[in-house]
C-alpha positions as CSV (number, residue, x, y, z in Angstrom):
1,M,0.0,0.0,0.0
2,V,2.8,2.4,0.9
3,G,4.7,1.5,-2.3
4,T,1.6,2.3,-4.4
5,V,1.2,5.8,-2.8
6,L,4.9,6.6,-3.3
7,A,4.8,5.4,-6.9
8,W,1.7,7.6,-7.5
9,I,3.3,10.7,-6.0
10,N,6.6,10.2,-7.9
11,R,5.1,9.3,-11.3
12,P,6.7,11.1,-14.3
13,E,4.9,13.9,-16.3
14,P,3.0,12.7,-19.4
15,L,4.8,13.1,-22.7
16,L,1.7,14.6,-24.3
17,P,0.0,16.8,-21.8
18,A,-3.8,16.7,-21.9
19,T,-5.8,19.9,-22.1
20,L,-8.4,20.7,-19.5
21,A,-11.3,20.3,-22.0
22,G,-10.0,16.8,-22.9
23,G,-9.5,17.4,-26.6
24,P,-7.2,19.2,-29.0
25,K,-7.7,23.0,-29.2
26,V,-7.9,24.9,-32.5
27,P,-5.0,27.3,-32.8
28,R,-5.7,30.9,-33.8
29,L,-3.7,31.7,-36.9
30,D,-2.5,35.0,-38.3
31,S,-5.0,35.3,-41.2
32,V,-8.5,34.2,-42.1
33,Q,-7.0,32.4,-45.2
34,A,-4.6,30.4,-43.0
35,Q,-7.4,29.6,-40.6
36,Y,-9.5,28.3,-43.5
37,F,-6.6,26.2,-44.9
38,Y,-6.1,24.8,-41.4
39,A,-9.8,23.8,-41.2
40,Q,-9.5,22.1,-44.6
41,M,-6.5,20.1,-43.6
42,A,-7.5,19.4,-39.9
43,A,-7.2,15.7,-39.0
44,H,-8.8,16.0,-35.6
45,D,-11.7,18.1,-34.3
46,R,-12.7,19.3,-37.7
47,E,-16.0,20.6,-36.5
48,A,-14.2,23.0,-34.1
49,A,-11.8,24.0,-36.8
50,W,-14.6,25.0,-39.2
51,R,-16.4,26.9,-36.4
52,A,-13.2,28.7,-35.3
53,I,-13.1,30.7,-38.6
54,A,-16.1,32.8,-37.8
55,E,-15.2,32.9,-34.1
56,F,-11.6,34.1,-34.5
57,F,-12.4,36.4,-37.5
58,P,-15.7,38.3,-37.0
59,L,-17.8,38.7,-40.1
60,E,-18.3,42.5,-39.6
61,K,-14.6,43.3,-39.7
62,S,-14.1,42.8,-43.5
63,A,-15.6,41.4,-46.6
64,E,-12.8,38.8,-46.7
65,N,-13.8,37.5,-43.3
66,L,-17.4,37.3,-44.5
67,R,-16.4,35.3,-47.5
68,Y,-14.3,32.8,-45.6
69,A,-17.0,32.5,-42.9
70,R,-19.5,31.5,-45.6
71,L,-17.0,29.0,-47.1
72,A,-16.6,27.6,-43.6
73,M,-20.3,27.2,-43.3
74,K,-20.2,25.1,-46.5
75,G,-17.2,23.1,-45.2
76,L,-19.1,22.5,-41.9
77,G,-22.1,21.3,-43.8
78,E,-19.9,18.9,-45.9
79,Y,-18.3,17.7,-42.7
80,Y,-21.8,16.9,-41.2
81,F,-22.9,15.3,-44.4
82,S,-19.8,13.0,-44.7
83,N,-20.3,11.9,-41.1
84,E,-24.0,11.2,-41.7
85,Q,-25.2,13.9,-39.3
86,W,-28.1,14.6,-41.6
87,A,-30.0,17.0,-39.3
88,D,-26.9,19.1,-38.6
89,A,-26.1,19.1,-42.3
90,L,-29.6,20.2,-43.2
91,T,-29.5,23.0,-40.6
92,Q,-26.1,24.2,-41.9
93,Y,-27.2,24.2,-45.6
94,G,-30.4,26.0,-44.6
95,Q,-28.4,28.8,-43.0
96,L,-26.4,29.1,-46.2
97,E,-29.6,29.2,-48.2
98,R,-30.8,32.2,-46.2
99,V,-27.7,34.3,-46.8
100,E,-28.7,37.8,-47.8
101,R,-29.2,38.3,-51.4
102,R,-28.7,42.1,-51.4
103,R,-30.0,43.8,-54.5
104,R,-30.0,40.9,-56.8
105,N,-32.3,38.0,-57.1
106,C,-30.2,35.0,-57.9
107,T,-31.4,31.7,-59.4
108,W,-29.6,28.5,-60.4
109,R,-30.2,26.7,-63.7
110,A,-28.6,23.7,-65.1
111,S,-27.4,24.0,-68.7
112,P,-27.4,20.8,-70.7
113,V,-25.2,22.3,-73.4
114,W,-22.4,23.4,-71.1
115,R,-23.1,20.7,-68.5
116,S,-22.5,23.2,-65.7
117,S,-24.5,25.4,-63.5
118,I,-25.3,28.9,-64.7
119,I,-26.2,31.8,-62.4
120,V,-28.9,34.1,-63.8
121,F,-29.2,37.5,-62.2
122,S,-32.4,39.5,-62.5
123,F,-32.5,43.1,-61.7
């Protein structure tokens, strides 16, 4: 019993220290582009990496932040879809659908000739 207590008190520090939250944290990078690239390449905690873009770089600060936040919304939706989290994916894509349309009314049409999507703007 005494040996167990002494061994517990004198145990070495872990080689990989655990965070208080129990999982890896998303680092804050220097630019919104770097944060987006990090989210694309993240191997662990991808959901948090996608969410960190809008958290670390507020949408109101610049048009670039707004653009990457919307791309992150798409990436998060794709993450949910690929992990079969259908309700979360639907919610995420629904938020993207409601993105403000400003002055233009935008519709999508498939073109059989070009075999691509064409955006038609009506003023």
